[in-house]
C-alpha positions in Angstrom: 1.9 -289.7 -41.0 1.1 -289.9 -44.7 -1.7 -287.5 -45.4 -4.7 -288.5 -47.5 -5.4 -285.3 -49.3 -9.0 -285.1 -50.6 -9.3 -281.3 -50.5 -9.2 -281.0 -54.3 -7.7 -282.6 -57.4 -5.5 -279.5 -57.6 -3.2 -281.0 -55.0 -1.8 -283.6 -57.3 1.9 -283.8 -57.7 3.6 -284.1 -61.2 4.2 -287.7 -62.3 7.7 -288.9 -62.8 7.1 -288.7 -66.6 6.0 -285.1 -66.2 9.1 -284.2 -64.2 11.4 -285.8 -66.8 9.6 -284.0 -69.6 10.0 -280.7 -67.7 13.7 -281.2 -67.1 14.3 -282.1 -70.8 11.9 -279.6 -72.4 13.0 -277.7 -75.5 12.2 -274.1 -74.8 12.2 -270.6 -76.4 10.7 -267.2 -75.6 6.9 -267.7 -75.8 6.2 -263.9 -75.9 8.0 -264.1 -79.3 5.9 -267.2 -80.0 9.2 -269.1 -80.1 8.7 -271.8 -77.5 8.3 -275.1 -79.5 6.9 -277.0 -76.5 4.2 -274.4 -75.9 3.4 -274.4 -79.5 3.1 -278.2 -79.6 0.8 -278.1 -76.5 -1.4 -275.5 -78.1 -1.7 -277.3 -81.4 -2.4 -280.6 -79.6 -5.1 -279.1 -77.3 -6.8 -277.5 -80.3 -6.7 -280.8 -82.1 -8.2 -282.7 -79.2 -11.0 -280.2 -78.8 -11.5 -279.9 -82.5 -11.1 -276.1 -82.4 -9.0 -274.0 -84.8 -6.6 -272.8 -82.1 -5.7 -272.9 -78.4 -3.7 -270.9 -75.9 -1.8 -271.8 -72.8 -2.6 -269.6 -69.8 -1.3 -269.7 -66.2 -4.7 -270.5 -64.6 -8.3 -271.5 -65.2 -9.5 -268.2 -63.8 -7.4 -266.2 -66.3 -8.7 -268.4 -69.1 -12.3 -268.0 -68.1 -11.9 -264.2 -67.7 -10.2 -263.7 -71.1 -13.1 -265.6 -72.6 -15.7 -263.6 -70.8 -14.0 -260.4 -71.9 -13.9 -261.4 -75.6 -17.4 -262.8 -75.7 -19.1 -259.7 -74.1 -19.2 -256.0 -74.1 -19.4 -253.6 -71.1 -22.9 -253.1 -69.7 -24.2 -256.5 -70.6 -25.1 -259.6 -68.6 -23.8 -263.1 -68.5 -26.3 -265.9 -67.8 -25.0 -268.8 -65.8 -25.8 -271.4 -63.1 -25.9 -269.9 -59.6 -23.2 -272.2 -58.2 -20.8 -271.8 -61.1 -17.1 -271.1 -60.5 -17.1 -268.0 -62.7 -19.8 -266.5 -60.5 -18.6 -267.5 -57.1 -14.9 -268.1 -57.1 -13.2 -265.6 -59.4 -13.4 -262.6 -57.2 -15.8 -260.6 -59.3 -13.2 -260.3 -62.0 -15.8 -260.1 -64.8 -17.1 -256.9 -63.3 -13.6 -255.4 -63.0 -12.2 -256.6 -66.3 -15.2 -256.8 -68.6 -17.8 -254.4 -67.1 -20.5 -257.1 -67.1 -22.9 -258.3 -64.5 -24.2 -261.9 -63.9 -27.7 -263.3 -64.1 -27.5 -266.5 -62.0 -30.0 -269.3 -62.6 -30.7 -272.3 -60.2 -30.1 -275.6 -61.9 -31.1 -279.1 -60.8 -27.8 -280.6 -59.7 -26.2 -277.6 -61.2 -27.5 -278.4 -64.6 -29.4 -276.0 -66.8 -31.5 -276.6 -69.9 -33.0 -274.1 -72.3 -36.3 -273.8 -70.4 -34.6 -272.9 -67.2 -32.1 -270.4 -68.7 -34.3 -268.7 -71.3 -36.2 -266.7 -68.7 -32.9 -265.2 -67.6 -32.0 -264.0 -71.1 -32.8 -260.4 -72.0 -32.9 -260.0 -75.7 -34.9 -257.5 -77.8 -36.7 -256.1 -74.7 -37.0 -252.6 -73.4 -33.9 -250.5 -73.9 -33.5 -249.9 -70.2 -33.1 -253.7 -69.4 -29.6 -255.0 -69.2 -29.1 -257.1 -72.4 -27.6 -260.6 -72.2 -24.4 -261.1 -74.3 -23.1 -264.5 -73.1 -24.3 -267.8 -71.7 -21.7 -269.8 -69.8 -22.0 -273.5 -68.7 -19.8 -275.6 -66.5 -19.2 -279.2 -67.3 -18.5 -281.1 -65.0 -20.0 -278.8 -62.3 -17.7 -278.5 -59.3 -20.1 -277.3 -56.6 -22.9 -279.5 -57.8 -20.8 -282.6 -56.9 -19.2 -283.1 -60.3 -22.4 -283.5 -62.1 -22.3 -283.7 -65.9 -24.5 -282.0 -68.5 -25.6 -284.2 -71.4 -24.2 -283.2 -74.8 -27.7 -282.8 -76.3 -28.6 -280.3 -73.6 -25.6 -278.1 -74.0 -26.0 -278.3 -77.8 -29.5 -277.0 -77.6 -28.6 -274.2 -75.2 -25.8 -273.1 -77.5 -27.9 -273.3 -80.7 -30.7 -271.3 -79.2 -28.3 -268.7 -77.7 -26.6 -268.4 -81.1 -30.0 -267.9 -82.8 -30.4 -264.9 -80.6 -27.0 -263.5 -81.4 -25.5 -264.5 -78.1 -22.1 -266.2 -77.5 -21.6 -269.4 -75.5 -18.6 -270.3 -73.3 -17.8 -273.5 -71.6 -15.9 -273.6 -68.3 -14.6 -277.1 -68.9 -12.1 -277.1 -66.0 -12.9 -280.8 -65.7 -14.1 -281.5 -69.2 -12.1 -284.8 -69.4 -13.9 -286.0 -66.3 -17.2 -285.1 -68.0 -16.2 -286.9 -71.2 -15.4 -290.1 -69.3 -18.7 -289.9 -67.4 -20.7 -289.3 -70.6 -18.8 -291.9 -72.6 -18.0 -289.3 -75.3 -15.1 -287.2 -76.4 -14.0 -283.7 -75.2 -14.4 -282.5 -78.8 -18.1 -283.5 -78.8 -18.7 -281.7 -75.6 -16.8 -278.6 -76.8 -18.1 -278.4 -80.3 -21.1 -276.0 -79.9 -19.2 -273.5 -77.8 -17.5 -270.4 -79.1 -14.8 -270.7 -76.5 -13.7 -273.4 -74.0 -11.4 -273.5 -71.0 -10.0 -276.6 -69.4 -7.5 -277.1 -66.6 -4.3 -279.1 -66.9 -3.7 -278.8 -63.2 -6.7 -280.7 -61.7 -7.3 -284.3 -62.4 -4.9 -284.3 -65.3 -2.2 -283.7 -62.8 0.1 -281.0 -64.4 1.6 -278.6 -61.9 0.5 -275.4 -63.6 -1.7 -274.2 -66.4 -5.0 -274.2 -68.3 -5.9 -274.0 -72.0 -8.5 -271.9 -73.8 -9.6 -272.8 -77.3 -11.8 -271.2 -80.1 -11.4 -269.8 -83.5 -8.0 -268.5 -84.8 -9.1 -264.9 -84.6 -10.4 -265.4 -81.0 -7.2 -266.9 -79.9 -5.1 -264.2 -81.5 -7.1 -261.6 -79.5 -6.9 -263.8 -76.4 -3.1 -263.8 -76.6 -3.2 -260.0 -76.5 -5.3 -260.1 -73.4 -3.1 -262.8 -71.8 -0.2 -260.4 -72.1 -2.2 -257.4 -70.8 -3.1 -259.4 -67.7 0.5 -260.3 -67.0 0.3 -263.8 -68.5 3.0 -263.4 -71.1 5.7 -265.9 -70.1 9.1 -266.7 -71.4 10.7 -270.2 -71.5 7.4 -271.6 -70.3 8.0 -274.9 -72.2 9.2 -276.3 -68.9 5.5 -276.1 -67.8 4.0 -276.9 -71.2 6.0 -280.2 -71.3 4.0 -281.4 -68.3 0.8 -280.3 -69.9 1.5 -282.4 -72.9 2.0 -285.5 -70.7 -1.2 -284.5 -68.9 -3.4 -284.4 -72.0 -1.9 -287.5 -73.6 -1.6 -289.9 -70.6 -3.8 -288.7 -67.7 -7.3 -289.0 -69.1 -7.3 -292.7 -68.9 -6.5 -292.5 -65.2 -9.7 -290.6 -64.5 -11.8 -293.8 -64.7 -10.1 -295.0 -61.5 -10.7 -291.6 -59.8 -14.4 -291.9 -60.6 -14.6 -295.5 -59.3 -12.9 -294.3 -56.1 -15.3 -291.4 -55.7 -18.3 -293.8 -56.1 -16.8 -296.2 -53.5 -16.2 -293.2 -51.1 -19.8 -292.1 -51.6 -21.1 -295.6 -50.9 -19.1 -295.9 -47.7 -20.2 -292.4 -46.5 -23.8 -293.2 -47.2 -23.7 -296.0 -44.7 -22.7 -293.7 -41.9 -25.3 -292.5 -39.4 -26.3 -288.9 -39.9 -24.7 -288.6 -43.3 -26.8 -287.7 -46.3 -25.5 -288.5 -49.8 -26.9 -290.4 -52.8 -24.1 -292.4 -54.3 -26.0 -292.8 -57.6 -25.6 -289.1 -58.1 -21.8 -289.2 -57.9 -20.8 -289.2 -61.6 -17.2 -288.1 -61.6 -14.5 -287.4 -58.9 -16.3 -285.0 -56.6 -18.2 -286.2 -53.5 -20.3 -283.7 -51.5 -22.2 -284.9 -48.4 -24.3 -283.4 -45.7 -23.3 -284.0 -42.1 -25.8 -281.7 -40.4 -27.5 -284.6 -38.6 -24.2 -285.9 -37.1 -24.0 -283.0 -34.7 -20.7 -281.8 -36.0 -20.0 -278.6 -38.0 -18.0 -278.9 -41.1 -15.2 -277.0 -39.4 -15.2 -279.6 -36.6 -15.3 -282.4 -39.1 -12.4 -281.1 -41.1 -10.3 -280.7 -37.9 -11.1 -284.2 -36.7 -10.3 -285.7 -40.1 -7.0 -283.7 -40.2 -6.0 -285.0 -36.8 -6.3 -288.5 -38.2 -4.5 -287.9 -41.5 -7.3 -287.0 -43.9 -7.6 -283.5 -45.5 -11.0 -282.4 -46.6 -12.9 -279.1 -46.6 -16.4 -278.0 -45.8 -18.1 -275.9 -48.5 -20.7 -274.5 -46.1 -21.9 -275.2 -42.6 -23.6 -278.5 -43.6 -21.7 -280.0 -46.4 -18.2 -281.5 -46.8 -16.5 -282.0 -50.1 -14.0 -284.7 -51.0 -12.3 -284.9 -54.4 -10.5 -288.0 -55.7 -7.4 -288.0 -57.9 -4.5 -290.2 -58.9 -2.5 -289.5 -55.7 -5.2 -291.2 -53.7 -5.6 -295.0 -54.1 -8.4 -297.4 -53.2 -6.8 -298.5 -49.9 -6.7 -294.8 -48.9 -10.3 -294.5 -49.8 -11.2 -297.4 -47.5 -9.1 -295.8 -44.7 -10.9 -292.5 -45.2 -14.3 -294.3 -44.9 -13.2 -296.0 -41.6 -11.8 -292.7 -40.2 -15.0 -290.9 -41.1 -17.0 -293.7 -39.3 -14.9 -293.3 -36.2 -15.5 -289.5 -36.2 -19.1 -289.3 -37.2 -20.6 -292.3 -35.4 -18.9 -292.0 -32.1 
């Protein structure tokens, strides 16, 4: 049985072009800054984001945590949306590595604006109140169903944060998806932020790696922290080669992923007991409520798996399905039919 894997866009397999590039990659020792393929990837990523410099890191979590470390000081707070990845899915690393706490804020569809976040910022108040040092945003927002933040909104948040002397970081794990949905460039989304992280290994399809970008001085210091955290690698051009293919060739494929996610949402919305508004599906993530079907998400996942579809629940009520280039339209239609058989029986 060929499985239809909708658990995440992290499950993508390297394309034939990526595999060829990896096999033929020119390599050197990256700890000595001598891997030419890594250097090209970093230069190209910085160019695409319109930042001074960029750094290849093994994972998005490492990238985010290096940026939190460099943008804060111990004993301060980070203001962020309450469902954000940095807050929920990075194992409290910011407390361990950076000595900071979080001030989570509820956002409509995971999206914040200055009015919603300003009340969570402590600046210039009593000395015994934990001061804010950093604002982080996530675009697109994973656990809010891939919602995207308008550029003007993030620009205003960054400008007002900077006016208070605060830094701003973007968890742009899926920034290319956000750019497609907003009909803009990743550079325009990234421009107001002091640092940006994006993943090569999600919708872009590379097997390993993420990028962080910012000023030259920021990236120089980030390289030190990458080494400290065990991220100094040697002939890593074999991975960077796939990353170069990912940033050059994969973004155009995301349009189809978004169309497949919309179709999936439309099909699921027709099922009895399922709650989802297809109009709110903007990128490649589909979250839907099955509470009224009488099944738990664990039961639903098991039933789907028995029929060849992999998907996870994110809580007791909601399932999440994520489209990517290894799932085609025919498989989306199959998934809708299988979900109908399970949820409407």
